[in-house]
Biotite code that builds the C-alpha atoms (Angstrom):
import biotite.structure as struc

atoms = struc.array([
    struc.Atom([141.013, 87.037, 81.692], chain_id="A", res_id=1, res_name="MET", atom_name="CA", element="C"),
    struc.Atom([141.462, 84.216, 84.222], chain_id="A", res_id=2, res_name="GLN", atom_name="CA", element="C"),
    struc.Atom([142.206, 80.833, 82.639], chain_id="A", res_id=3, res_name="VAL", atom_name="CA", element="C"),
    struc.Atom([140.546, 77.852, 84.322], chain_id="A", res_id=4, res_name="ILE", atom_name="CA", element="C"),
    struc.Atom([141.836, 74.468, 83.164], chain_id="A", res_id=5, res_name="ASP", atom_name="CA", element="C"),
    struc.Atom([140.521, 72.237, 85.956], chain_id="A", res_id=6, res_name="ASP", atom_name="CA", element="C"),
    struc.Atom([136.865, 72.391, 87.001], chain_id="A", res_id=7, res_name="ILE", atom_name="CA", element="C"),
    struc.Atom([137.111, 69.804, 89.762], chain_id="A", res_id=8, res_name="ARG", atom_name="CA", element="C"),
    struc.Atom([137.840, 72.511, 92.295], chain_id="A", res_id=9, res_name="PHE", atom_name="CA", element="C"),
    struc.Atom([135.503, 75.284, 91.166], chain_id="A", res_id=10, res_name="LEU", atom_name="CA", element="C"),
    struc.Atom([134.635, 77.612, 94.024], chain_id="A", res_id=11, res_name="GLU", atom_name="CA", element="C"),
    struc.Atom([131.506, 79.726, 94.138], chain_id="A", res_id=12, res_name="GLY", atom_name="CA", element="C"),
    struc.Atom([128.831, 80.067, 91.488], chain_id="A", res_id=13, res_name="SER", atom_name="CA", element="C"),
    struc.Atom([129.656, 83.487, 89.971], chain_id="A", res_id=14, res_name="ASP", atom_name="CA", element="C"),
    struc.Atom([132.369, 83.746, 87.321], chain_id="A", res_id=15, res_name="PHE", atom_name="CA", element="C"),
    struc.Atom([133.505, 86.927, 85.559], chain_id="A", res_id=16, res_name="ILE", atom_name="CA", element="C"),
    struc.Atom([136.029, 87.136, 82.701], chain_id="A", res_id=17, res_name="SER", atom_name="CA", element="C"),
    struc.Atom([137.081, 83.486, 82.827], chain_id="A", res_id=18, res_name="CYS", atom_name="CA", element="C"),
    struc.Atom([138.305, 81.252, 80.009], chain_id="A", res_id=19, res_name="ARG", atom_name="CA", element="C"),
    struc.Atom([137.430, 77.559, 79.956], chain_id="A", res_id=20, res_name="PHE", atom_name="CA", element="C"),
    struc.Atom([139.155, 75.589, 77.182], chain_id="A", res_id=21, res_name="THR", atom_name="CA", element="C"),
    struc.Atom([138.073, 72.105, 76.024], chain_id="A", res_id=22, res_name="ALA", atom_name="CA", element="C"),
    struc.Atom([136.558, 71.299, 79.415], chain_id="A", res_id=23, res_name="LEU", atom_name="CA", element="C"),
    struc.Atom([133.741, 68.885, 80.152], chain_id="A", res_id=24, res_name="SER", atom_name="CA", element="C"),
    struc.Atom([130.878, 70.090, 82.332], chain_id="A", res_id=25, res_name="PHE", atom_name="CA", element="C"),
    struc.Atom([128.963, 66.928, 81.393], chain_id="A", res_id=26, res_name="ASP", atom_name="CA", element="C"),
    struc.Atom([126.405, 65.901, 83.996], chain_id="A", res_id=27, res_name="GLY", atom_name="CA", element="C"),
    struc.Atom([127.341, 68.692, 86.413], chain_id="A", res_id=28, res_name="MET", atom_name="CA", element="C"),
    struc.Atom([124.744, 70.644, 88.394], chain_id="A", res_id=29, res_name="ASP", atom_name="CA", element="C"),
    struc.Atom([125.282, 74.313, 87.539], chain_id="A", res_id=30, res_name="LEU", atom_name="CA", element="C"),
    struc.Atom([121.788, 75.496, 88.440], chain_id="A", res_id=31, res_name="SER", atom_name="CA", element="C"),
    struc.Atom([121.618, 79.235, 89.135], chain_id="A", res_id=32, res_name="ARG", atom_name="CA", element="C"),
    struc.Atom([125.288, 79.729, 88.228], chain_id="A", res_id=33, res_name="TYR", atom_name="CA", element="C"),
    struc.Atom([126.195, 83.074, 86.705], chain_id="A", res_id=34, res_name="ARG", atom_name="CA", element="C"),
    struc.Atom([128.818, 83.570, 83.998], chain_id="A", res_id=35, res_name="PHE", atom_name="CA", element="C"),
    struc.Atom([129.738, 87.027, 82.687], chain_id="A", res_id=36, res_name="GLU", atom_name="CA", element="C"),
    struc.Atom([132.216, 87.792, 79.878], chain_id="A", res_id=37, res_name="HIS", atom_name="CA", element="C"),
    struc.Atom([133.364, 84.165, 79.942], chain_id="A", res_id=38, res_name="CYS", atom_name="CA", element="C"),
    struc.Atom([134.808, 82.201, 77.026], chain_id="A", res_id=39, res_name="ASP", atom_name="CA", element="C"),
    struc.Atom([133.968, 78.504, 76.698], chain_id="A", res_id=40, res_name="PHE", atom_name="CA", element="C"),
    struc.Atom([136.220, 77.178, 73.933], chain_id="A", res_id=41, res_name="GLN", atom_name="CA", element="C"),
    struc.Atom([135.130, 73.745, 72.669], chain_id="A", res_id=42, res_name="ALA", atom_name="CA", element="C"),
    struc.Atom([133.424, 72.952, 75.987], chain_id="A", res_id=43, res_name="CYS", atom_name="CA", element="C"),
    struc.Atom([130.747, 70.330, 76.543], chain_id="A", res_id=44, res_name="SER", atom_name="CA", element="C"),
    struc.Atom([127.671, 70.594, 78.791], chain_id="A", res_id=45, res_name="PHE", atom_name="CA", element="C"),
    struc.Atom([126.102, 67.279, 77.769], chain_id="A", res_id=46, res_name="THR", atom_name="CA", element="C"),
    struc.Atom([123.490, 66.214, 80.312], chain_id="A", res_id=47, res_name="GLY", atom_name="CA", element="C"),
    struc.Atom([124.351, 69.108, 82.629], chain_id="A", res_id=48, res_name="ALA", atom_name="CA", element="C"),
    struc.Atom([121.737, 70.847, 84.782], chain_id="A", res_id=49, res_name="THR", atom_name="CA", element="C"),
    struc.Atom([121.719, 74.586, 84.099], chain_id="A", res_id=50, res_name="LEU", atom_name="CA", element="C"),
    struc.Atom([118.236, 75.538, 85.266], chain_id="A", res_id=51, res_name="ASP", atom_name="CA", element="C"),
    struc.Atom([117.961, 79.303, 85.911], chain_id="A", res_id=52, res_name="GLU", atom_name="CA", element="C"),
    struc.Atom([121.634, 79.818, 85.075], chain_id="A", res_id=53, res_name="SER", atom_name="CA", element="C"),
    struc.Atom([122.729, 83.147, 83.560], chain_id="A", res_id=54, res_name="VAL", atom_name="CA", element="C"),
    struc.Atom([125.234, 83.773, 80.763], chain_id="A", res_id=55, res_name="PHE", atom_name="CA", element="C"),
    struc.Atom([125.997, 87.429, 80.000], chain_id="A", res_id=56, res_name="LEU", atom_name="CA", element="C"),
    struc.Atom([128.158, 88.354, 76.984], chain_id="A", res_id=57, res_name="LYS", atom_name="CA", element="C"),
    struc.Atom([129.753, 84.916, 76.895], chain_id="A", res_id=58, res_name="CYS", atom_name="CA", element="C"),
    struc.Atom([131.196, 82.901, 74.015], chain_id="A", res_id=59, res_name="LYS", atom_name="CA", element="C"),
    struc.Atom([130.430, 79.213, 73.562], chain_id="A", res_id=60, res_name="ALA", atom_name="CA", element="C"),
    struc.Atom([131.228, 78.679, 69.888], chain_id="A", res_id=61, res_name="PHE", atom_name="CA", element="C"),
    struc.Atom([130.408, 75.056, 68.959], chain_id="A", res_id=62, res_name="GLN", atom_name="CA", element="C"),
    struc.Atom([129.334, 74.414, 72.544], chain_id="A", res_id=63, res_name="GLY", atom_name="CA", element="C"),
    struc.Atom([127.577, 71.092, 73.124], chain_id="A", res_id=64, res_name="ASP", atom_name="CA", element="C"),
    struc.Atom([124.437, 71.332, 75.293], chain_id="A", res_id=65, res_name="PHE", atom_name="CA", element="C"),
    struc.Atom([122.960, 68.000, 74.189], chain_id="A", res_id=66, res_name="SER", atom_name="CA", element="C"),
    struc.Atom([120.411, 66.608, 76.671], chain_id="A", res_id=67, res_name="TYR", atom_name="CA", element="C"),
    struc.Atom([121.149, 69.402, 79.144], chain_id="A", res_id=68, res_name="ALA", atom_name="CA", element="C"),
    struc.Atom([118.454, 70.949, 81.337], chain_id="A", res_id=69, res_name="ARG", atom_name="CA", element="C"),
    struc.Atom([118.241, 74.709, 80.907], chain_id="A", res_id=70, res_name="LEU", atom_name="CA", element="C"),
    struc.Atom([114.731, 75.578, 82.073], chain_id="A", res_id=71, res_name="SER", atom_name="CA", element="C"),
    struc.Atom([114.429, 79.345, 82.597], chain_id="A", res_id=72, res_name="ASP", atom_name="CA", element="C"),
    struc.Atom([118.121, 79.861, 81.792], chain_id="A", res_id=73, res_name="ALA", atom_name="CA", element="C"),
    struc.Atom([119.101, 83.270, 80.406], chain_id="A", res_id=74, res_name="ARG", atom_name="CA", element="C"),
    struc.Atom([121.618, 84.083, 77.683], chain_id="A", res_id=75, res_name="PHE", atom_name="CA", element="C"),
    struc.Atom([122.175, 87.749, 76.815], chain_id="A", res_id=76, res_name="GLU", atom_name="CA", element="C"),
    struc.Atom([124.563, 89.078, 74.179], chain_id="A", res_id=77, res_name="GLY", atom_name="CA", element="C"),
    struc.Atom([126.228, 85.671, 73.767], chain_id="A", res_id=78, res_name="CYS", atom_name="CA", element="C"),
    struc.Atom([127.903, 84.081, 70.751], chain_id="A", res_id=79, res_name="ASN", atom_name="CA", element="C"),
    struc.Atom([126.535, 80.536, 70.545], chain_id="A", res_id=80, res_name="LEU", atom_name="CA", element="C"),
    struc.Atom([127.146, 79.933, 66.852], chain_id="A", res_id=81, res_name="SER", atom_name="CA", element="C"),
    struc.Atom([127.199, 76.279, 65.740], chain_id="A", res_id=82, res_name="LEU", atom_name="CA", element="C"),
    struc.Atom([126.163, 75.200, 69.235], chain_id="A", res_id=83, res_name="SER", atom_name="CA", element="C"),
    struc.Atom([124.318, 71.895, 69.663], chain_id="A", res_id=84, res_name="ARG", atom_name="CA", element="C"),
    struc.Atom([121.139, 71.450, 71.731], chain_id="A", res_id=85, res_name="TRP", atom_name="CA", element="C"),
    struc.Atom([119.647, 68.065, 70.669], chain_id="A", res_id=86, res_name="PRO", atom_name="CA", element="C"),
    struc.Atom([117.348, 66.570, 73.292], chain_id="A", res_id=87, res_name="GLY", atom_name="CA", element="C"),
    struc.Atom([117.876, 69.492, 75.663], chain_id="A", res_id=88, res_name="SER", atom_name="CA", element="C"),
    struc.Atom([115.166, 71.124, 77.772], chain_id="A", res_id=89, res_name="ASP", atom_name="CA", element="C"),
    struc.Atom([115.230, 74.868, 77.090], chain_id="A", res_id=90, res_name="VAL", atom_name="CA", element="C"),
    struc.Atom([111.646, 75.504, 78.201], chain_id="A", res_id=91, res_name="SER", atom_name="CA", element="C"),
    struc.Atom([111.252, 79.121, 79.250], chain_id="A", res_id=92, res_name="GLY", atom_name="CA", element="C"),
    struc.Atom([114.864, 79.908, 78.337], chain_id="A", res_id=93, res_name="ALA", atom_name="CA", element="C"),
    struc.Atom([115.705, 83.416, 77.121], chain_id="A", res_id=94, res_name="ILE", atom_name="CA", element="C"),
    struc.Atom([118.195, 84.029, 74.314], chain_id="A", res_id=95, res_name="PHE", atom_name="CA", element="C"),
    struc.Atom([118.282, 87.825, 74.043], chain_id="A", res_id=96, res_name="ARG", atom_name="CA", element="C"),
    struc.Atom([120.511, 89.520, 71.441], chain_id="A", res_id=97, res_name="ASP", atom_name="CA", element="C"),
    struc.Atom([122.459, 86.307, 70.888], chain_id="A", res_id=98, res_name="CYS", atom_name="CA", element="C"),
    struc.Atom([124.227, 84.922, 67.840], chain_id="A", res_id=99, res_name="LYS", atom_name="CA", element="C"),
    struc.Atom([122.961, 81.398, 67.196], chain_id="A", res_id=100, res_name="LEU", atom_name="CA", element="C"),
    struc.Atom([124.032, 80.988, 63.577], chain_id="A", res_id=101, res_name="THR", atom_name="CA", element="C"),
    struc.Atom([123.845, 77.320, 62.600], chain_id="A", res_id=102, res_name="GLY", atom_name="CA", element="C"),
    struc.Atom([122.650, 76.212, 66.044], chain_id="A", res_id=103, res_name="ALA", atom_name="CA", element="C"),
    struc.Atom([120.982, 72.786, 66.180], chain_id="A", res_id=104, res_name="ASP", atom_name="CA", element="C"),
    struc.Atom([117.866, 72.478, 68.375], chain_id="A", res_id=105, res_name="PHE", atom_name="CA", element="C"),
    struc.Atom([116.883, 69.052, 67.057], chain_id="A", res_id=106, res_name="ARG", atom_name="CA", element="C"),
    struc.Atom([114.336, 67.320, 69.340], chain_id="A", res_id=107, res_name="ASP", atom_name="CA", element="C"),
    struc.Atom([114.749, 69.993, 72.044], chain_id="A", res_id=108, res_name="ALA", atom_name="CA", element="C"),
    struc.Atom([111.895, 70.900, 74.393], chain_id="A", res_id=109, res_name="ARG", atom_name="CA", element="C"),
    struc.Atom([111.317, 74.578, 73.694], chain_id="A", res_id=110, res_name="THR", atom_name="CA", element="C"),
    struc.Atom([107.981, 75.617, 75.232], chain_id="A", res_id=111, res_name="LEU", atom_name="CA", element="C"),
    struc.Atom([108.069, 79.345, 76.011], chain_id="A", res_id=112, res_name="GLY", atom_name="CA", element="C"),
    struc.Atom([111.542, 79.915, 74.541], chain_id="A", res_id=113, res_name="ILE", atom_name="CA", element="C"),
    struc.Atom([112.432, 83.563, 73.752], chain_id="A", res_id=114, res_name="ASP", atom_name="CA", element="C"),
    struc.Atom([114.761, 84.422, 70.854], chain_id="A", res_id=115, res_name="PHE", atom_name="CA", element="C"),
    struc.Atom([114.058, 88.155, 70.588], chain_id="A", res_id=116, res_name="ASN", atom_name="CA", element="C"),
    struc.Atom([116.877, 90.168, 69.045], chain_id="A", res_id=117, res_name="GLY", atom_name="CA", element="C"),
    struc.Atom([118.843, 87.051, 68.112], chain_id="A", res_id=118, res_name="SER", atom_name="CA", element="C"),
    struc.Atom([120.413, 85.754, 64.897], chain_id="A", res_id=119, res_name="ILE", atom_name="CA", element="C"),
    struc.Atom([119.302, 82.228, 64.002], chain_id="A", res_id=120, res_name="LEU", atom_name="CA", element="C"),
    struc.Atom([120.527, 82.177, 60.410], chain_id="A", res_id=121, res_name="ALA", atom_name="CA", element="C"),
    struc.Atom([120.880, 78.611, 59.183], chain_id="A", res_id=122, res_name="GLY", atom_name="CA", element="C"),
    struc.Atom([119.688, 77.185, 62.511], chain_id="A", res_id=123, res_name="ALA", atom_name="CA", element="C"),
    struc.Atom([117.773, 73.900, 62.830], chain_id="A", res_id=124, res_name="TYR", atom_name="CA", element="C"),
    struc.Atom([114.452, 74.756, 64.480], chain_id="A", res_id=125, res_name="LEU", atom_name="CA", element="C"),
    struc.Atom([112.083, 72.173, 63.015], chain_id="A", res_id=126, res_name="ARG", atom_name="CA", element="C"),
    struc.Atom([108.630, 71.835, 64.606], chain_id="A", res_id=127, res_name="GLN", atom_name="CA", element="C"),
    struc.Atom([109.150, 74.556, 67.210], chain_id="A", res_id=128, res_name="MET", atom_name="CA", element="C"),
    struc.Atom([105.980, 76.052, 68.622], chain_id="A", res_id=129, res_name="ASN", atom_name="CA", element="C"),
    struc.Atom([105.853, 79.846, 68.293], chain_id="A", res_id=130, res_name="PHE", atom_name="CA", element="C"),
    struc.Atom([102.061, 80.034, 68.410], chain_id="A", res_id=131, res_name="ARG", atom_name="CA", element="C"),
    struc.Atom([100.764, 83.380, 69.743], chain_id="A", res_id=132, res_name="LYS", atom_name="CA", element="C"),
    struc.Atom([104.338, 84.559, 70.368], chain_id="A", res_id=133, res_name="CYS", atom_name="CA", element="C"),
    struc.Atom([105.543, 88.114, 69.771], chain_id="A", res_id=134, res_name="HIS", atom_name="CA", element="C"),
    struc.Atom([108.822, 87.686, 67.919], chain_id="A", res_id=135, res_name="LEU", atom_name="CA", element="C"),
    struc.Atom([110.870, 90.853, 67.596], chain_id="A", res_id=136, res_name="GLU", atom_name="CA", element="C"),
    struc.Atom([113.980, 91.355, 65.463], chain_id="A", res_id=137, res_name="GLN", atom_name="CA", element="C"),
    struc.Atom([114.754, 87.654, 65.006], chain_id="A", res_id=138, res_name="VAL", atom_name="CA", element="C"),
    struc.Atom([116.839, 86.682, 61.970], chain_id="A", res_id=139, res_name="ASP", atom_name="CA", element="C"),
    struc.Atom([115.611, 83.344, 60.576], chain_id="A", res_id=140, res_name="PHE", atom_name="CA", element="C"),
    struc.Atom([117.501, 83.695, 57.264], chain_id="A", res_id=141, res_name="THR", atom_name="CA", element="C"),
    struc.Atom([118.017, 80.225, 55.715], chain_id="A", res_id=142, res_name="GLU", atom_name="CA", element="C"),
    struc.Atom([116.871, 78.579, 58.965], chain_id="A", res_id=143, res_name="ALA", atom_name="CA", element="C"),
    struc.Atom([115.095, 75.217, 58.866], chain_id="A", res_id=144, res_name="ASP", atom_name="CA", element="C"),
    struc.Atom([111.596, 76.083, 60.092], chain_id="A", res_id=145, res_name="LEU", atom_name="CA", element="C"),
    struc.Atom([109.811, 73.082, 58.604], chain_id="A", res_id=146, res_name="ALA", atom_name="CA", element="C"),
    struc.Atom([106.742, 72.168, 60.630], chain_id="A", res_id=147, res_name="GLY", atom_name="CA", element="C"),
    struc.Atom([106.997, 75.204, 62.934], chain_id="A", res_id=148, res_name="CYS", atom_name="CA", element="C"),
    struc.Atom([103.775, 76.682, 64.306], chain_id="A", res_id=149, res_name="ASP", atom_name="CA", element="C"),
    struc.Atom([103.562, 80.467, 63.892], chain_id="A", res_id=150, res_name="PHE", atom_name="CA", element="C"),
    struc.Atom([99.758, 80.673, 64.073], chain_id="A", res_id=151, res_name="ARG", atom_name="CA", element="C"),
    struc.Atom([98.450, 83.939, 65.549], chain_id="A", res_id=152, res_name="GLU", atom_name="CA", element="C"),
    struc.Atom([101.997, 85.134, 66.202], chain_id="A", res_id=153, res_name="SER", atom_name="CA", element="C"),
    struc.Atom([103.416, 88.585, 65.467], chain_id="A", res_id=154, res_name="VAL", atom_name="CA", element="C"),
    struc.Atom([106.736, 88.778, 63.635], chain_id="A", res_id=155, res_name="LEU", atom_name="CA", element="C"),
    struc.Atom([108.050, 92.300, 64.077], chain_id="A", res_id=156, res_name="GLU", atom_name="CA", element="C"),
    struc.Atom([111.185, 93.193, 62.104], chain_id="A", res_id=157, res_name="ARG", atom_name="CA", element="C"),
    struc.Atom([111.975, 89.502, 61.668], chain_id="A", res_id=158, res_name="CYS", atom_name="CA", element="C"),
    struc.Atom([113.749, 88.074, 58.623], chain_id="A", res_id=159, res_name="ARG", atom_name="CA", element="C"),
    struc.Atom([112.534, 84.945, 56.846], chain_id="A", res_id=160, res_name="LEU", atom_name="CA", element="C"),
    struc.Atom([114.601, 85.198, 53.682], chain_id="A", res_id=161, res_name="GLN", atom_name="CA", element="C"),
    struc.Atom([115.303, 81.813, 52.085], chain_id="A", res_id=162, res_name="ALA", atom_name="CA", element="C"),
    struc.Atom([114.067, 79.981, 55.205], chain_id="A", res_id=163, res_name="ALA", atom_name="CA", element="C"),
    struc.Atom([112.856, 76.396, 54.774], chain_id="A", res_id=164, res_name="HIS", atom_name="CA", element="C"),
    struc.Atom([109.146, 76.633, 55.568], chain_id="A", res_id=165, res_name="LEU", atom_name="CA", element="C"),
    struc.Atom([107.693, 73.313, 54.387], chain_id="A", res_id=166, res_name="ALA", atom_name="CA", element="C"),
    struc.Atom([104.548, 72.453, 56.425], chain_id="A", res_id=167, res_name="THR", atom_name="CA", element="C"),
    struc.Atom([105.043, 75.509, 58.673], chain_id="A", res_id=168, res_name="ALA", atom_name="CA", element="C"),
    struc.Atom([101.743, 77.119, 59.711], chain_id="A", res_id=169, res_name="ARG", atom_name="CA", element="C"),
    struc.Atom([101.065, 80.859, 59.636], chain_id="A", res_id=170, res_name="PHE", atom_name="CA", element="C"),
    struc.Atom([97.265, 81.136, 59.933], chain_id="A", res_id=171, res_name="GLU", atom_name="CA", element="C"),
    struc.Atom([96.457, 84.444, 61.624], chain_id="A", res_id=172, res_name="GLY", atom_name="CA", element="C"),
    struc.Atom([100.133, 85.426, 61.894], chain_id="A", res_id=173, res_name="ALA", atom_name="CA", element="C"),
    struc.Atom([100.931, 89.119, 61.423], chain_id="A", res_id=174, res_name="ASP", atom_name="CA", element="C"),
    struc.Atom([103.821, 89.344, 58.960], chain_id="A", res_id=175, res_name="LEU", atom_name="CA", element="C"),
    struc.Atom([103.352, 92.968, 57.924], chain_id="A", res_id=176, res_name="ARG", atom_name="CA", element="C"),
    struc.Atom([106.639, 94.089, 59.477], chain_id="A", res_id=177, res_name="GLN", atom_name="CA", element="C"),
    struc.Atom([108.605, 90.967, 58.562], chain_id="A", res_id=178, res_name="ALA", atom_name="CA", element="C"),
    struc.Atom([111.136, 90.661, 55.750], chain_id="A", res_id=179, res_name="ASP", atom_name="CA", element="C"),
    struc.Atom([109.853, 87.736, 53.706], chain_id="A", res_id=180, res_name="LEU", atom_name="CA", element="C"),
    struc.Atom([112.511, 87.996, 51.011], chain_id="A", res_id=181, res_name="GLY", atom_name="CA", element="C"),
    struc.Atom([111.682, 87.631, 47.330], chain_id="A", res_id=182, res_name="ALA", atom_name="CA", element="C"),
    struc.Atom([108.108, 86.374, 47.136], chain_id="A", res_id=183, res_name="LEU", atom_name="CA", element="C"),
    struc.Atom([107.058, 83.951, 44.422], chain_id="A", res_id=184, res_name="THR", atom_name="CA", element="C"),
    struc.Atom([103.843, 81.984, 44.105], chain_id="A", res_id=185, res_name="PHE", atom_name="CA", element="C"),
    struc.Atom([105.624, 78.880, 45.456], chain_id="A", res_id=186, res_name="ALA", atom_name="CA", element="C"),
    struc.Atom([107.033, 80.662, 48.512], chain_id="A", res_id=187, res_name="SER", atom_name="CA", element="C"),
    struc.Atom([103.825, 82.608, 49.141], chain_id="A", res_id=188, res_name="ALA", atom_name="CA", element="C"),
    struc.Atom([101.826, 79.406, 49.589], chain_id="A", res_id=189, res_name="THR", atom_name="CA", element="C"),
    struc.Atom([103.849, 78.776, 52.763], chain_id="A", res_id=190, res_name="CYS", atom_name="CA", element="C"),
    struc.Atom([102.230, 81.869, 54.298], chain_id="A", res_id=191, res_name="PHE", atom_name="CA", element="C"),
    struc.Atom([98.658, 80.722, 53.727], chain_id="A", res_id=192, res_name="LYS", atom_name="CA", element="C"),
    struc.Atom([96.274, 82.478, 56.118], chain_id="A", res_id=193, res_name="GLY", atom_name="CA", element="C"),
    struc.Atom([98.833, 85.073, 57.252], chain_id="A", res_id=194, res_name="ALA", atom_name="CA", element="C"),
    struc.Atom([98.331, 88.838, 57.320], chain_id="A", res_id=195, res_name="ILE", atom_name="CA", element="C"),
    struc.Atom([100.649, 90.723, 54.963], chain_id="A", res_id=196, res_name="ILE", atom_name="CA", element="C"),
    struc.Atom([100.951, 94.390, 53.988], chain_id="A", res_id=197, res_name="SER", atom_name="CA", element="C"),
    struc.Atom([99.905, 96.016, 50.720], chain_id="A", res_id=198, res_name="LYS", atom_name="CA", element="C"),
    struc.Atom([103.587, 96.432, 49.846], chain_id="A", res_id=199, res_name="THR", atom_name="CA", element="C"),
    struc.Atom([104.215, 92.726, 50.368], chain_id="A", res_id=200, res_name="GLN", atom_name="CA", element="C"),
    struc.Atom([101.147, 91.872, 48.286], chain_id="A", res_id=201, res_name="ALA", atom_name="CA", element="C"),
    struc.Atom([102.460, 94.080, 45.486], chain_id="A", res_id=202, res_name="THR", atom_name="CA", element="C"),
    struc.Atom([105.850, 92.332, 45.654], chain_id="A", res_id=203, res_name="GLU", atom_name="CA", element="C"),
    struc.Atom([104.075, 88.992, 45.369], chain_id="A", res_id=204, res_name="LEU", atom_name="CA", element="C"),
    struc.Atom([102.257, 90.126, 42.241], chain_id="A", res_id=205, res_name="LEU", atom_name="CA", element="C"),
    struc.Atom([105.528, 91.370, 40.777], chain_id="A", res_id=206, res_name="HIS", atom_name="CA", element="C"),
    struc.Atom([107.012, 87.945, 41.466], chain_id="A", res_id=207, res_name="GLY", atom_name="CA", element="C"),
    struc.Atom([104.206, 86.476, 39.392], chain_id="A", res_id=208, res_name="LEU", atom_name="CA", element="C"),
    struc.Atom([104.971, 88.869, 36.561], chain_id="A", res_id=209, res_name="GLY", atom_name="CA", element="C"),
    struc.Atom([101.879, 90.975, 37.193], chain_id="A", res_id=210, res_name="VAL", atom_name="CA", element="C"),
    struc.Atom([102.227, 94.741, 36.835], chain_id="A", res_id=211, res_name="THR", atom_name="CA", element="C"),
    struc.Atom([100.279, 96.793, 39.379], chain_id="A", res_id=212, res_name="VAL", atom_name="CA", element="C"),
    struc.Atom([99.271, 100.280, 38.223], chain_id="A", res_id=213, res_name="LEU", atom_name="CA", element="C"),
])
């Protein structure tokens, strides 16, 4: 893997198998750049422009993307755990099969964002709009989903175990193939208006101490 320790003289816009350590890309224009199998160790992209950029199988553990522009950017198979995205614009961005454990999307603009196949366990996703989205194989375990809009969405093979769902809306959402975790009366009220399966309904009754024969 090529080690790059000075970005002042970067040449080209395609990088394969490169390691960037503790470097600042703050404010740089990296629109349409392509990174493949690259490792960004403790790097910062604060205020950078990354519109339509592509990251394939990259690592950016604890990466800081605060206030960056990433419209229509694409991340596939990346490890972005504990990354920070406050105030960023990730409208139309695709995070496919990524690890985003503990990621912070506080106050980010997220219209049309795609998390399919990704792990968002413990992530901060408050007030995101997933209305009418088809979410497939997304792990929201213990994520902060307070105020999120899931109305009329389909959650296929998604996990919502122990997620924080205060004021989240699920009217018309299809949760029949989602893992809702242990259902109690208190947790079930969060899913008001949603469509659940007979098995899930039975689990809810069991959580209330009701025996179904």
